[in-house]
ZAVEXLUM-817068 format. One line per field, with one value per atom (N, C-alpha, C): residue number from 0; residue in one letter; atom name; x negated, y, z negated. Coordinates in steps of 0.2 Angstrom, whole numbers, plus 2048, in hexadecimal, padded with zeros to 3 digits. Layout:
BEGIN
pos = c(NUM, ...)
code = c(a, ...)
site = c(CA, ...)
u = c(X, ...)
v = c(Y, ...)
w = c(Z, ...)
END
This chain:
BEGIN
pos = c(0, 0, 0, 1, 1, 1, 2, 2, 2, 3, 3, 3, 4, 4, 4, 5, 5, 5, 6, 6, 6, 7, 7, 7, 8, 8, 8, 9, 9, 9, 10, 10, 10, 11, 11, 11, 12, 12, 12, 13, 13, 13, 14, 14, 14, 15, 15, 15, 16, 16, 16, 17, 17, 17, 18, 18, 18, 19, 19, 19, 20, 20, 20, 21, 21, 21, 22, 22, 22, 23, 23, 23, 24, 24, 24, 25, 25, 25, 26, 26, 26, 27, 27, 27, 28, 28, 28, 29, 29, 29, 30, 30, 30, 31, 31, 31, 32, 32, 32, 33, 33, 33, 34, 34, 34, 35, 35, 35, 36, 36, 36, 37, 37, 37, 38, 38, 38, 39, 39, 39, 40, 40, 40, 41, 41, 41, 42, 42, 42, 43, 43, 43, 44, 44, 44, 45, 45, 45, 46, 46, 46, 47, 47, 47, 48, 48, 48, 49, 49, 49, 50, 50, 50, 51, 51, 51, 52, 52, 52, 53, 53, 53, 54, 54, 54, 55, 55, 55, 56, 56, 56, 57, 57, 57, 58, 58, 58, 59, 59, 59, 60, 60, 60, 61, 61, 61, 62, 62, 62, 63, 63, 63, 64, 64, 64, 65, 65, 65, 66, 66, 66, 67, 67, 67, 68, 68, 68, 69, 69, 69, 70, 70, 70, 71, 71, 71, 72, 72, 72, 73, 73, 73, 74, 74, 74, 75, 75, 75, 76, 76, 76, 77, 77, 77, 78, 78, 78, 79, 79, 79, 80, 80, 80, 81, 81, 81, 82, 82, 82, 83, 83, 83, 84, 84, 84, 85, 85, 85, 86, 86, 86, 87, 87, 87, 88, 88, 88, 89, 89, 89, 90, 90, 90, 91, 91, 91, 92, 92, 92, 93, 93, 93, 94, 94, 94, 95, 95, 95, 96, 96, 96, 97, 97, 97, 98, 98, 98, 99, 99, 99, 100, 100, 100, 101, 101, 101, 102, 102, 102, 103, 103, 103, 104, 104, 104, 105, 105, 105, 106, 106, 106, 107, 107, 107, 108, 108, 108, 109, 109, 109, 110, 110, 110, 111, 111, 111, 112, 112, 112, 113, 113, 113, 114, 114, 114, 115, 115, 115, 116, 116, 116, 117, 117, 117, 118, 118, 118, 119, 119, 119, 120, 120, 120, 121, 121, 121, 122, 122, 122, 123, 123, 123, 124, 124, 124, 125, 125, 125, 126, 126, 126, 127, 127, 127, 128, 128, 128, 129, 129, 129, 130, 130, 130, 131, 131, 131, 132, 132, 132, 133, 133, 133, 134, 134, 134, 135, 135, 135, 136, 136, 136, 137, 137, 137, 138, 138, 138, 139, 139, 139, 140, 140, 140, 141, 141, 141, 142, 142, 142, 143, 143, 143, 144, 144, 144, 145, 145, 145, 146, 146, 146, 147, 147, 147, 148, 148, 148, 149, 149, 149, 150, 150, 150, 151, 151, 151, 152, 152, 152, 153, 153, 153, 154, 154, 154, 155, 155, 155, 156, 156, 156, 157, 157, 157, 158, 158, 158, 159, 159, 159, 160, 160, 160, 161, 161, 161, 162, 162, 162, 163, 163, 163, 164, 164, 164, 165, 165, 165, 166, 166, 166, 167, 167, 167, 168, 168, 168, 169, 169, 169, 170, 170, 170, 171, 171, 171, 172, 172, 172, 173, 173, 173, 174, 174, 174, 175, 175, 175, 176, 176, 176, 177, 177, 177, 178, 178, 178, 179, 179, 179, 180, 180, 180, 181, 181, 181, 182, 182, 182, 183, 183, 183, 184, 184, 184, 185, 185, 185, 186, 186, 186, 187, 187, 187, 188, 188, 188, 189, 189, 189, 190, 190, 190, 191, 191, 191, 192, 192, 192, 193, 193, 193, 194, 194, 194, 195, 195, 195, 196, 196, 196, 197, 197, 197, 198, 198, 198, 199, 199, 199, 200, 200, 200, 201, 201, 201, 202, 202, 202, 203, 203, 203, 204, 204, 204, 205, 205, 205, 206, 206, 206, 207, 207, 207, 208, 208, 208, 209, 209, 209, 210, 210, 210, 211, 211, 211, 212, 212, 212, 213, 213, 213, 214, 214, 214, 215, 215, 215, 216, 216, 216, 217, 217, 217, 218, 218, 218, 219, 219, 219, 220, 220, 220, 221, 221, 221, 222, 222, 222, 223, 223, 223, 224, 224, 224, 225, 225, 225, 226, 226, 226, 227, 227, 227, 228, 228, 228, 229, 229, 229, 230, 230, 230, 231, 231, 231, 232, 232, 232, 233, 233, 233, 234, 234, 234, 235, 235, 235, 236, 236, 236, 237, 237, 237, 238, 238, 238, 239, 239, 239, 240, 240, 240, 241, 241, 241)
code = c(x, x, x, x, x, x, x, x, x, x, x, x, x, x, x, x, x, x, x, x, x, x, x, x, x, x, x, x, x, x, x, x, x, x, x, x, x, x, x, x, x, x, x, x, x, x, x, x, x, x, x, x, x, x, x, x, x, x, x, x, x, x, x, x, x, x, x, x, x, x, x, x, x, x, x, x, x, x, x, x, x, x, x, x, x, x, x, x, x, x, x, x, x, x, x, x, x, x, x, x, x, x, x, x, x, x, x, x, x, x, x, x, x, x, x, x, x, x, x, x, x, x, x, x, x, x, x, x, x, x, x, x, x, x, x, x, x, x, x, x, x, x, x, x, x, x, x, x, x, x, x, x, x, x, x, x, x, x, x, x, x, x, x, x, x, x, x, x, x, x, x, x, x, x, x, x, x, x, x, x, x, x, x, x, x, x, x, x, x, x, x, x, x, x, x, x, x, x, x, x, x, x, x, x, x, x, x, x, x, x, x, x, x, x, x, x, x, x, x, x, x, x, x, x, x, x, x, x, x, x, x, x, x, x, x, x, x, x, x, x, x, x, x, x, x, x, x, x, x, x, x, x, x, x, x, x, x, x, x, x, x, x, x, x, x, x, x, x, x, x, x, x, x, x, x, x, x, x, x, x, x, x, x, x, x, x, x, x, x, x, x, x, x, x, x, x, x, x, x, x, x, x, x, x, x, x, x, x, x, x, x, x, x, x, x, x, x, x, x, x, x, x, x, x, x, x, x, x, x, x, x, x, x, x, x, x, x, x, x, x, x, x, x, x, x, x, x, x, x, x, x, x, x, x, x, x, x, x, x, x, x, x, x, x, x, x, x, x, x, x, x, x, x, x, x, x, x, x, x, x, x, x, x, x, x, x, x, x, x, x, x, x, x, x, x, x, x, x, x, x, x, x, x, x, x, x, x, x, x, x, x, x, x, x, x, x, x, x, x, x, x, x, x, x, x, x, x, x, x, x, x, x, x, x, x, x, x, x, x, x, x, x, x, x, x, x, x, x, x, x, x, x, x, x, x, x, x, x, x, x, x, x, x, x, x, x, x, x, x, x, x, x, x, x, x, x, x, x, x, x, x, x, x, x, x, x, x, x, x, x, x, x, x, x, x, x, x, x, x, x, x, x, x, x, x, x, x, x, x, x, x, x, x, x, x, x, x, x, x, x, x, x, x, x, x, x, x, x, x, x, x, x, x, x, x, x, x, x, x, x, x, x, x, x, x, x, x, x, x, x, x, x, x, x, x, x, x, x, x, x, x, x, x, x, x, x, x, x, x, x, x, x, x, x, x, x, x, x, x, x, x, x, x, x, x, x, x, x, x, x, x, x, x, x, x, x, x, x, x, x, x, x, x, x, x, x, x, x, x, x, x, x, x, x, x, x, x, x, x, x, x, x, x, x, x, x, x, x, x, x, x, x, x, x, x, x, x, x, x, x, x, x, x, x, x, x, x, x, x, x, x, x, x, x, x, x, x, x, x, x, x, x, x, x, x, x, x, x, x, x, x, x, x, x, x, x, x, x, x, x, x, x, x, x, x, x, x, x, x, x, x, x, x, x, x, x, x, x, x, x, x, x, x, x, x, x, x, x, x, x, x, x, x, x, x, x, x, x, x, x, x, x, x, x, x, x)
site = c(N, CA, C, N, CA, C, N, CA, C, N, CA, C, N, CA, C, N, CA, C, N, CA, C, N, CA, C, N, CA, C, N, CA, C, N, CA, C, N, CA, C, N, CA, C, N, CA, C, N, CA, C, N, CA, C, N, CA, C, N, CA, C, N, CA, C, N, CA, C, N, CA, C, N, CA, C, N, CA, C, N, CA, C, N, CA, C, N, CA, C, N, CA, C, N, CA, C, N, CA, C, N, CA, C, N, CA, C, N, CA, C, N, CA, C, N, CA, C, N, CA, C, N, CA, C, N, CA, C, N, CA, C, N, CA, C, N, CA, C, N, CA, C, N, CA, C, N, CA, C, N, CA, C, N, CA, C, N, CA, C, N, CA, C, N, CA, C, N, CA, C, N, CA, C, N, CA, C, N, CA, C, N, CA, C, N, CA, C, N, CA, C, N, CA, C, N, CA, C, N, CA, C, N, CA, C, N, CA, C, N, CA, C, N, CA, C, N, CA, C, N, CA, C, N, CA, C, N, CA, C, N, CA, C, N, CA, C, N, CA, C, N, CA, C, N, CA, C, N, CA, C, N, CA, C, N, CA, C, N, CA, C, N, CA, C, N, CA, C, N, CA, C, N, CA, C, N, CA, C, N, CA, C, N, CA, C, N, CA, C, N, CA, C, N, CA, C, N, CA, C, N, CA, C, N, CA, C, N, CA, C, N, CA, C, N, CA, C, N, CA, C, N, CA, C, N, CA, C, N, CA, C, N, CA, C, N, CA, C, N, CA, C, N, CA, C, N, CA, C, N, CA, C, N, CA, C, N, CA, C, N, CA, C, N, CA, C, N, CA, C, N, CA, C, N, CA, C, N, CA, C, N, CA, C, N, CA, C, N, CA, C, N, CA, C, N, CA, C, N, CA, C, N, CA, C, N, CA, C, N, CA, C, N, CA, C, N, CA, C, N, CA, C, N, CA, C, N, CA, C, N, CA, C, N, CA, C, N, CA, C, N, CA, C, N, CA, C, N, CA, C, N, CA, C, N, CA, C, N, CA, C, N, CA, C, N, CA, C, N, CA, C, N, CA, C, N, CA, C, N, CA, C, N, CA, C, N, CA, C, N, CA, C, N, CA, C, N, CA, C, N, CA, C, N, CA, C, N, CA, C, N, CA, C, N, CA, C, N, CA, C, N, CA, C, N, CA, C, N, CA, C, N, CA, C, N, CA, C, N, CA, C, N, CA, C, N, CA, C, N, CA, C, N, CA, C, N, CA, C, N, CA, C, N, CA, C, N, CA, C, N, CA, C, N, CA, C, N, CA, C, N, CA, C, N, CA, C, N, CA, C, N, CA, C, N, CA, C, N, CA, C, N, CA, C, N, CA, C, N, CA, C, N, CA, C, N, CA, C, N, CA, C, N, CA, C, N, CA, C, N, CA, C, N, CA, C, N, CA, C, N, CA, C, N, CA, C, N, CA, C, N, CA, C, N, CA, C, N, CA, C, N, CA, C, N, CA, C, N, CA, C, N, CA, C, N, CA, C, N, CA, C, N, CA, C, N, CA, C, N, CA, C, N, CA, C, N, CA, C, N, CA, C, N, CA, C, N, CA, C, N, CA, C, N, CA, C, N, CA, C, N, CA, C, N, CA, C, N, CA, C, N, CA, C, N, CA, C, N, CA, C, N, CA, C, N, CA, C, N, CA, C, N, CA, C, N, CA, C, N, CA, C, N, CA, C, N, CA, C, N, CA, C, N, CA, C, N, CA, C, N, CA, C, N, CA, C, N, CA, C, N, CA, C, N, CA, C, N, CA, C, N, CA, C, N, CA, C, N, CA, C, N, CA, C, N, CA, C, N, CA, C, N, CA, C, N, CA, C, N, CA, C, N, CA, C, N, CA, C, N, CA, C, N, CA, C)
u = c(7EE, 7F4, 7F2, 7ED, 7EB, 7E9, 7E5, 7E3, 7E9, 7EE, 7F4, 7F6, 7F7, 7FA, 7F5, 7EF, 7ED, 7ED, 7EB, 7ED, 7F4, 7F8, 800, 801, 7FE, 7FD, 7F9, 7F4, 7F0, 7F4, 7F7, 7FA, 801, 804, 80A, 806, 800, 7FE, 7FB, 7F8, 7F6, 7FD, 800, 808, 80B, 80A, 80D, 80A, 803, 7FE, 801, 802, 803, 80B, 80D, 814, 815, 80E, 811, 810, 816, 817, 811, 80F, 80A, 80C, 807, 807, 80C, 810, 814, 80D, 80E, 808, 80D, 80C, 80E, 809, 80A, 803, 807, 803, 806, 804, 808, 804, 806, 804, 805, 805, 809, 809, 80A, 806, 805, 80C, 810, 815, 816, 814, 816, 810, 810, 80D, 810, 80E, 811, 80C, 80E, 809, 806, 80B, 809, 80A, 80C, 80D, 80C, 809, 809, 811, 814, 819, 816, 818, 814, 819, 819, 81E, 81A, 81D, 819, 81E, 819, 81D, 81B, 81F, 81E, 822, 81A, 81D, 81D, 821, 821, 822, 81C, 81F, 823, 824, 82B, 828, 822, 81F, 81F, 822, 825, 820, 821, 81D, 820, 827, 82A, 82F, 831, 835, 831, 834, 82F, 834, 833, 838, 835, 836, 833, 836, 833, 837, 832, 835, 833, 837, 830, 832, 82E, 831, 82F, 82D, 827, 822, 821, 821, 81F, 81A, 812, 80C, 80B, 808, 807, 7FF, 7FD, 7F8, 7F1, 7F5, 7EF, 7EE, 7F1, 7F1, 7F1, 7F3, 7F3, 7F8, 7FE, 803, 809, 80C, 812, 818, 81B, 820, 826, 828, 82E, 82D, 832, 833, 83A, 83B, 83F, 842, 846, 847, 849, 847, 848, 84C, 848, 84A, 848, 84C, 84C, 84E, 84A, 84E, 84A, 84D, 849, 84A, 845, 844, 845, 84A, 84B, 848, 844, 840, 841, 83F, 840, 844, 845, 849, 851, 852, 859, 85B, 862, 864, 868, 866, 869, 86E, 86F, 874, 87A, 87B, 880, 883, 882, 884, 882, 87D, 878, 873, 871, 86C, 864, 85F, 859, 858, 85C, 85A, 85E, 85D, 862, 861, 865, 865, 866, 863, 863, 865, 86B, 86C, 868, 869, 866, 869, 86A, 86D, 868, 86C, 868, 862, 862, 85C, 85D, 857, 857, 854, 855, 852, 84D, 847, 83F, 840, 841, 841, 845, 84A, 84F, 84C, 848, 845, 83D, 83C, 836, 837, 83F, 843, 843, 847, 84A, 843, 83B, 837, 833, 835, 830, 828, 828, 823, 822, 81C, 819, 818, 81C, 819, 813, 811, 80A, 80B, 80E, 80E, 80A, 807, 802, 7FC, 7F7, 7F3, 7EC, 7ED, 7E9, 7E4, 7E4, 7DE, 7D8, 7D3, 7CC, 7C8, 7C3, 7BC, 7B7, 7B5, 7AF, 7AA, 7A9, 7A4, 7A6, 7AD, 7B1, 7B0, 7B0, 7B0, 7A9, 7A4, 79E, 79C, 7A0, 79E, 79C, 798, 795, 79A, 79B, 79F, 79A, 79A, 797, 79C, 79C, 7A1, 79C, 79D, 797, 79A, 798, 79A, 79E, 79D, 7A1, 7A8, 7A7, 7AB, 7A9, 7AF, 7AE, 7AC, 7A6, 7A4, 7A3, 7A6, 7A6, 7A4, 79D, 79B, 79D, 79F, 7A1, 79E, 79F, 79C, 793, 791, 78A, 787, 78A, 784, 787, 78D, 790, 793, 79B, 79D, 79F, 79E, 7A1, 7A7, 7AA, 7B1, 7AF, 7B4, 7B3, 7B9, 7BB, 7BE, 7BB, 7BD, 7BA, 7BE, 7BB, 7BE, 7C2, 7C2, 7C8, 7CE, 7CE, 7D4, 7D6, 7D4, 7D5, 7D9, 7D7, 7DA, 7E0, 7E0, 7E7, 7EB, 7E9, 7EE, 7F1, 7EE, 7F2, 7F6, 7F4, 7F7, 7FD, 7FD, 805, 809, 806, 808, 80E, 80A, 80D, 815, 813, 818, 81E, 81C, 821, 826, 822, 826, 82A, 829, 82D, 832, 830, 836, 83C, 83B, 840, 840, 83D, 842, 83D, 841, 83F, 83E, 83A, 838, 840, 842, 848, 848, 840, 83E, 837, 836, 830, 82E, 829, 826, 822, 824, 822, 820, 822, 81E, 81E, 81E, 81E, 817, 815, 80F, 80B, 80F, 80C, 80C, 80E, 810, 807, 806, 7FE, 7F8, 7F8, 7F5, 7EB, 7E8, 7E0, 7DC, 7D8, 7D4, 7CE, 7C8, 7C2, 7C1, 7C3, 7C1, 7BB, 7B6, 7AE, 7AD, 7B0, 7AE, 7B6, 7BA, 7C0, 7C5, 7C1, 7C5, 7C0, 7C3, 7C0, 7C3, 7C0, 7C3, 7C3, 7C9, 7C7, 7CB, 7CC, 7CE, 7CF, 7CE, 7CD, 7D3, 7D6, 7D7, 7D6, 7D3, 7D3, 7D8, 7DB, 7E1, 7DE, 7DF, 7DD, 7E4, 7E3, 7EA, 7E7, 7EA, 7EB, 7E5, 7E3, 7DD, 7D9, 7D5, 7D0, 7CD, 7CC, 7C5, 7C9, 7D0, 7D3, 7D4, 7D1, 7D4, 7D0, 7D5, 7D2, 7D4, 7CF, 7CF, 7D1, 7D5, 7D8, 7D4, 7D1, 7D0, 7D4, 7D6, 7DA, 7D7, 7D7, 7D5, 7DA, 7DA, 7DE, 7D9, 7DB, 7D6, 7DA, 7D8, 7DA, 7D5, 7DA, 7D9, 7DA, 7D7, 7D9, 7D3, 7D6, 7D1, 7D5, 7D2, 7D3, 7D8, 7D8, 7DB, 7E0, 7E0, 7E6, 7EA, 7E7, 7EB, 7EB, 7F1, 7F1, 7EE, 7EE, 7EB, 7F1, 7EC, 7F1, 7EF, 7F1, 7EE, 7F1, 7ED, 7F2, 7EE, 7F1, 7EE, 7EC, 7E7, 7E6, 7E1, 7E4, 7E0, 7D7, 7D3, 7CB, 7CA, 7CA, 7C8, 7C0, 7BF, 7B7, 7B6, 7AD, 7AB, 7A5, 7A4, 79E, 7A2)
v = c(782, 785, 78A, 78E, 793, 791, 78C, 78C, 78A, 785, 785, 78B, 78F, 795, 79A, 79A, 79E, 79C, 796, 790, 792, 792, 795, 79A, 7A0, 7A7, 7A6, 7A4, 7A5, 7A2, 79D, 79A, 79F, 7A2, 7A7, 7AC, 7AD, 7B4, 7B2, 7AE, 7AA, 7AB, 7A7, 7A4, 7AB, 7B0, 7B8, 7B9, 7B9, 7BD, 7B9, 7B2, 7AC, 7B0, 7B0, 7B4, 7BB, 7BE, 7C6, 7C7, 7CE, 7CD, 7D2, 7D3, 7D6, 7DE, 7E2, 7E9, 7E9, 7ED, 7F1, 7F2, 7EF, 7F1, 7F2, 7F7, 7F7, 7F6, 7F2, 7F3, 7F6, 7F8, 7FC, 7F8, 7F5, 7F3, 7F8, 7F7, 7F8, 7F4, 7F6, 7F2, 7F7, 7F6, 7FA, 7F7, 7FB, 7F8, 7FB, 803, 804, 80A, 80D, 814, 816, 81F, 823, 827, 82C, 830, 835, 835, 83A, 838, 831, 82E, 827, 825, 81F, 81C, 816, 814, 80E, 80F, 80B, 808, 801, 7FF, 7FF, 802, 803, 7FD, 7F9, 7F4, 7F4, 7F7, 7F8, 7F2, 7EE, 7E9, 7EA, 7E9, 7EB, 7E6, 7E2, 7DD, 7DE, 7E5, 7E6, 7E5, 7E4, 7E2, 7DB, 7D7, 7D0, 7CB, 7C5, 7C1, 7BE, 7BC, 7B9, 7BE, 7C4, 7C9, 7CB, 7CE, 7D3, 7D9, 7DE, 7E3, 7E4, 7E5, 7E6, 7EB, 7F1, 7F7, 7F6, 7FA, 7FB, 803, 806, 80C, 80B, 80E, 80F, 818, 818, 81F, 820, 825, 829, 82E, 82B, 82E, 833, 838, 83D, 83C, 838, 837, 83D, 843, 848, 84B, 84A, 84D, 847, 83F, 83B, 83C, 840, 843, 83F, 83E, 839, 83F, 83F, 845, 842, 83B, 838, 832, 82F, 82B, 829, 822, 81F, 819, 817, 811, 80C, 807, 800, 7FC, 7FA, 7F4, 7F6, 7F1, 7F3, 7EB, 7E6, 7E0, 7DF, 7DB, 7D9, 7D2, 7CC, 7C8, 7C6, 7C2, 7C1, 7BB, 7B6, 7B2, 7AA, 7A5, 79F, 79B, 7A0, 79E, 79E, 7A2, 7A3, 79C, 799, 793, 795, 793, 796, 791, 78A, 785, 788, 78C, 78F, 794, 796, 79B, 7A3, 7A3, 7A9, 7A9, 7AF, 7AE, 7B2, 7B0, 7B3, 7BB, 7BC, 7C1, 7C7, 7CD, 7D2, 7D7, 7DA, 7DF, 7E5, 7EA, 7F1, 7F4, 7F9, 7FF, 804, 804, 807, 80D, 812, 817, 818, 819, 81D, 817, 810, 80C, 80C, 80B, 80B, 805, 803, 7FD, 801, 7FE, 801, 801, 7FB, 7FA, 7FE, 7FF, 806, 80C, 80E, 813, 813, 810, 80F, 810, 80C, 80D, 814, 818, 81F, 822, 821, 826, 823, 81F, 81C, 819, 816, 813, 80D, 80B, 804, 801, 7FC, 7F7, 7F3, 7F2, 7EF, 7E9, 7E5, 7DF, 7DB, 7D6, 7D2, 7D3, 7D1, 7D2, 7D7, 7DC, 7E1, 7E3, 7E1, 7E5, 7E0, 7E3, 7DF, 7E2, 7DF, 7E2, 7E5, 7E9, 7ED, 7E8, 7E3, 7DE, 7DB, 7DA, 7D6, 7DB, 7E1, 7E6, 7E9, 7E7, 7E9, 7F1, 7F3, 7FC, 7FC, 801, 802, 808, 805, 80A, 80D, 813, 815, 819, 817, 819, 81E, 823, 826, 82C, 830, 836, 83A, 83B, 840, 83D, 836, 833, 82E, 82B, 826, 829, 825, 826, 81F, 820, 819, 819, 816, 817, 812, 811, 80E, 80E, 80A, 809, 80A, 804, 804, 807, 80D, 813, 819, 818, 81F, 825, 822, 82A, 825, 82E, 82D, 82E, 82C, 82D, 82F, 831, 831, 836, 836, 839, 83B, 83F, 843, 83F, 83D, 83B, 83E, 845, 849, 84A, 848, 848, 842, 83C, 836, 835, 838, 839, 83C, 842, 846, 843, 83F, 83D, 835, 832, 82C, 831, 837, 838, 839, 840, 841, 83C, 838, 833, 82F, 82D, 829, 82C, 833, 839, 839, 83A, 83B, 834, 82D, 829, 828, 82A, 829, 82F, 833, 838, 836, 830, 82E, 828, 825, 81F, 81E, 822, 822, 81B, 81B, 813, 812, 80C, 808, 807, 804, 802, 806, 809, 80A, 807, 807, 805, 80A, 80F, 814, 81B, 81B, 820, 81B, 820, 81E, 81C, 815, 814, 819, 81B, 81C, 824, 828, 82E, 832, 835, 83A, 834, 82F, 82A, 82E, 82B, 82E, 829, 82C, 826, 82A, 826, 829, 823, 827, 824, 821, 825, 821, 81A, 81B, 814, 80E, 812, 80E, 80B, 80E, 80C, 809, 804, 801, 801, 802, 800, 7F9, 7F5, 7F0, 7EC, 7F1, 7EF, 7F7, 7F3, 7FA, 7F7, 7FC, 7F9, 7FF, 7FD, 802, 802, 809, 809, 80E, 80C, 80F, 80F, 817, 81B, 81E, 81E, 821, 81D, 81F, 81B, 81E, 81C, 81D, 823, 829, 830, 831, 831, 834, 82E, 828, 824, 827, 825, 829, 822, 823, 81E, 822, 81D, 820, 819, 81B, 817, 817, 811, 812, 80D, 811, 80C, 80A, 803, 801, 803, 807, 80A, 806, 803, 7FF, 804, 806, 808, 804, 803, 801, 801, 802, 800, 7FE, 7FB, 7F8, 7FC, 803, 808, 80C, 80E, 814, 810, 80D, 809, 803, 7FF, 7F9, 7FC, 7F4, 7F5, 7F9, 7FE, 803, 802, 802, 803, 807, 80A, 811, 811, 810, 811, 819, 81A, 820, 820, 826, 827, 82A, 827, 82A, 82F, 836, 837, 83A, 83B, 83B, 841, 841, 848, 84A, 846, 84A, 84A)
w = c(703, 707, 70B, 70A, 70E, 715, 716, 71E, 721, 720, 724, 726, 720, 721, 728, 726, 729, 732, 731, 739, 73C, 739, 73A, 73E, 739, 73A, 743, 742, 749, 74F, 74D, 753, 755, 750, 752, 756, 754, 758, 760, 761, 767, 76C, 768, 76B, 76D, 76A, 76C, 772, 770, 777, 77E, 77D, 783, 785, 783, 785, 785, 784, 786, 78E, 78D, 794, 797, 79E, 7A1, 7A1, 7A3, 7A5, 7AA, 7AB, 7B1, 7B8, 7BD, 7C2, 7C9, 7CD, 7D3, 7D8, 7DD, 7E3, 7EA, 7ED, 7F4, 7F9, 7FD, 804, 80A, 80E, 815, 81B, 820, 826, 82C, 831, 836, 83B, 83C, 840, 847, 848, 84F, 84F, 856, 859, 85C, 85E, 863, 864, 868, 869, 863, 85E, 859, 852, 851, 84A, 84B, 844, 842, 83F, 840, 83C, 837, 832, 82D, 826, 827, 820, 81B, 816, 80E, 80A, 808, 802, 7FA, 7F6, 7F0, 7EC, 7E8, 7E4, 7DE, 7D9, 7D3, 7CF, 7CB, 7C6, 7C0, 7C0, 7BB, 7B3, 7B1, 7AB, 7AB, 7AE, 7AE, 7B1, 7AE, 7B1, 7BA, 7B9, 7BE, 7C2, 7BE, 7C2, 7C7, 7CD, 7CF, 7D6, 7D6, 7DA, 7E1, 7E7, 7EC, 7EF, 7F0, 7F6, 7FC, 801, 808, 80B, 80C, 80F, 817, 81B, 823, 823, 822, 823, 829, 82A, 832, 831, 833, 830, 836, 835, 839, 83C, 842, 843, 844, 844, 845, 83D, 836, 832, 82D, 82E, 829, 823, 826, 81F, 822, 81E, 81F, 820, 826, 829, 826, 827, 825, 822, 81E, 819, 818, 81A, 81B, 815, 812, 80D, 814, 80F, 816, 811, 80B, 808, 801, 7FD, 7F4, 7F2, 7EF, 7EC, 7E7, 7E3, 7DB, 7DD, 7DD, 7DB, 7D3, 7D0, 7CA, 7C7, 7CB, 7C8, 7C9, 7CA, 7C9, 7C5, 7BF, 7B9, 7BD, 7C0, 7C2, 7C6, 7C4, 7C6, 7CE, 7D3, 7D8, 7DB, 7D8, 7D8, 7D6, 7D3, 7CE, 7CF, 7D7, 7DC, 7DB, 7D6, 7D4, 7D9, 7DD, 7E0, 7DC, 7DD, 7D9, 7DB, 7E1, 7E5, 7E3, 7E3, 7DE, 7E4, 7E8, 7EC, 7EA, 7E9, 7E6, 7EA, 7E7, 7EC, 7EF, 7F5, 7FA, 7FF, 7FE, 803, 808, 80E, 813, 816, 815, 817, 81D, 820, 829, 82C, 831, 835, 838, 835, 839, 840, 841, 84B, 84E, 84B, 84E, 84E, 849, 849, 84F, 850, 855, 85C, 85C, 863, 864, 85F, 85D, 85F, 85E, 85D, 864, 867, 86C, 86B, 864, 863, 865, 867, 86B, 862, 863, 85D, 85D, 856, 856, 850, 853, 850, 852, 84A, 84D, 849, 848, 844, 848, 848, 84B, 847, 841, 83C, 83B, 83C, 83C, 837, 835, 831, 833, 82F, 833, 837, 834, 837, 83C, 83B, 843, 848, 84A, 84D, 850, 84A, 84C, 849, 845, 845, 83E, 83B, 835, 831, 82B, 824, 820, 81E, 818, 814, 80C, 80A, 803, 805, 7FE, 7FC, 7F9, 7F3, 7F6, 7FF, 802, 804, 807, 80B, 80F, 813, 815, 81D, 820, 828, 82A, 831, 835, 83B, 83D, 845, 849, 84E, 854, 858, 85D, 865, 864, 85F, 85F, 85C, 857, 856, 858, 85D, 860, 85C, 85E, 85B, 852, 850, 848, 845, 841, 83E, 838, 835, 82E, 82A, 823, 81E, 81A, 815, 80E, 80A, 806, 7FD, 7FB, 7FB, 7F8, 7FD, 803, 808, 807, 806, 806, 7FF, 7FA, 7F3, 7F3, 7F6, 7F9, 7FC, 801, 805, 802, 7FE, 7FA, 7F5, 7F1, 7EC, 7F0, 7F6, 7F6, 7FA, 7FE, 802, 7FC, 7F6, 7F1, 7EE, 7EC, 7EA, 7EE, 7F5, 7FA, 7FA, 7FA, 7F9, 7F4, 7EE, 7E7, 7E7, 7EB, 7EB, 7F1, 7F5, 7FA, 7F4, 7F1, 7F0, 7E8, 7E2, 7DD, 7D9, 7D4, 7D1, 7CD, 7CF, 7CB, 7C4, 7C3, 7BC, 7BB, 7B4, 7B3, 7AC, 7A9, 7A2, 79F, 79E, 79B, 79F, 7A5, 7AA, 7B2, 7B7, 7BE, 7C0, 7C2, 7C3, 7C7, 7CD, 7D3, 7D4, 7CE, 7CD, 7CA, 7D0, 7D1, 7CD, 7D1, 7CF, 7D0, 7C9, 7C9, 7CC, 7D1, 7D3, 7D6, 7D8, 7DC, 7E1, 7E7, 7ED, 7EE, 7EC, 7EC, 7E9, 7E3, 7DF, 7DE, 7E2, 7E2, 7E7, 7ED, 7F2, 7F8, 7FC, 802, 808, 80D, 814, 816, 815, 817, 81E, 822, 828, 82E, 833, 837, 83E, 841, 848, 84E, 854, 859, 85E, 85F, 863, 86B, 871, 876, 879, 87C, 87F, 885, 88A, 890, 895, 899, 89E, 8A1, 8A4, 8A9, 8A4, 8A7, 8A4, 89F, 89F, 899, 891, 892, 88C, 886, 883, 87B, 875, 872, 86D, 866, 862, 85A, 856, 850, 84B, 846, 843, 83E, 838, 832, 82D, 828, 826, 81F, 81A, 815, 80F, 809, 805, 7FF, 7F9, 7F3, 7EE, 7E7, 7E3, 7DC, 7D8, 7D1, 7CC, 7C5, 7C1, 7B9, 7B6, 7B6, 7B3, 7B4, 7B8, 7BA, 7C1, 7C6, 7CB, 7CD, 7D0, 7D3, 7DA, 7DD, 7E5, 7E9, 7ED, 7F0, 7F7, 7FB, 803, 807, 80B, 80F, 817, 81C, 822, 824, 827, 827, 82E, 832, 838, 836, 83A, 837, 83D, 83C, 841, 844, 84A, 84D, 848, 846, 842, 847, 84E, 851, 857)
END
């Protein structure tokens, strides 16, 4: 009689594991929306699994990021919705999408017009290989060489870490977490740019003309690790270093 009892206990144990909920994760993605002479306009999407398999909350903010400092000068809320999952029977007049309260929300394209920003719609982000540029990420930071060995651009690791943390904290002040499982996943994230980050996309923007032509390089930097943070993206201007 002991063998069936043990088998049943193991079955219950594995069944419990199969139905266990996943840990809460919050992924952060960015879309480069527009540009004027002083700022980038970025849509930041926060994708929160709420510690569940089928439900998901999506928050979106518009960030006005200073091109000279890479600091977020202004942040506006745009969208906050919760997908209740495929189990919701929408044929009964119930929507699986719940729109959460969001005072002071803005239309991001109205902000572009107001700030006289050029829209950057479409796929402008390309890999380093596609652009023919050399990138090195070492203990000091990210170094990017363009123009076939010409101009070098770069950011230090400490600066990248501080920019990520400051930006995420500012976003949370504007749009605090609606649900947390033991604490905010984005509060003072701990990571090492040298080991946890990659630059997986670049765009080159030309301004002015003739002899006054100026080229600005913007990198999409993605950071994540298995312990402290899910994938977080951030667009940063990579300034020339020589």
